[in-house]
N, C-alpha and C positions, 0 to 999 in steps of 0.2 A: 530734450533735443538741444544741441549746442549749435550756435551760429558761428560761422567763420568770418570774423570782421577783419578787414584789412585796415591797418592803421596807415594813415598818410602823414607825411612829413612836410613841413613848410618848404623843404628843399625840392619836393616833387614838382612844385610849380615855379621854381626859381629859374631865372635865365640860365642858358648853357654856360656862360662864363662864370657865374657863381658856382654852379655845380662842379665845374672843372677846378676852380680854386679850392673848393672844399676837398675834392679828391686829392689834389696835390698836397695840401696841408696835411691831410691824413697820411699820405704816403711818406712825407718827410718826417712827420712826428713818429709814426709807427716804426720807422727804420732808424730812429734816433740820429738824424742828420743834424749836425751842428748848424745853427741858424746862420752863422757867417758864411759857411760853405754853401748853404742853400741859396743865400742872396747872391753870392758870386756866380753860382751856376745859373740862377735865374737871369742875371744880367747877360750872360752868354747866350742863353736861349732867346731873350728878348732881341738882342742884336741880330741873331740868325733869322728870327721871324720877321723883323723889320726889313731885312735884305730881301727875303722871299716876297713880302708884300710889294716892295718897290719894283721887283722884277715882273710883277703881274701886269 
């Protein structure tokens, strides 16, 4: 008889912001995005999110 063990990752218990960061890093790396372009894009995203937070 074989047992079906589910393996857990340290990421399973990580905070949501860490999980999102890991997902974003994976997305950027798997799509071979130039790190300079990624940083510029992330600055734009950060500015947009800060504006949205300020409007709340």
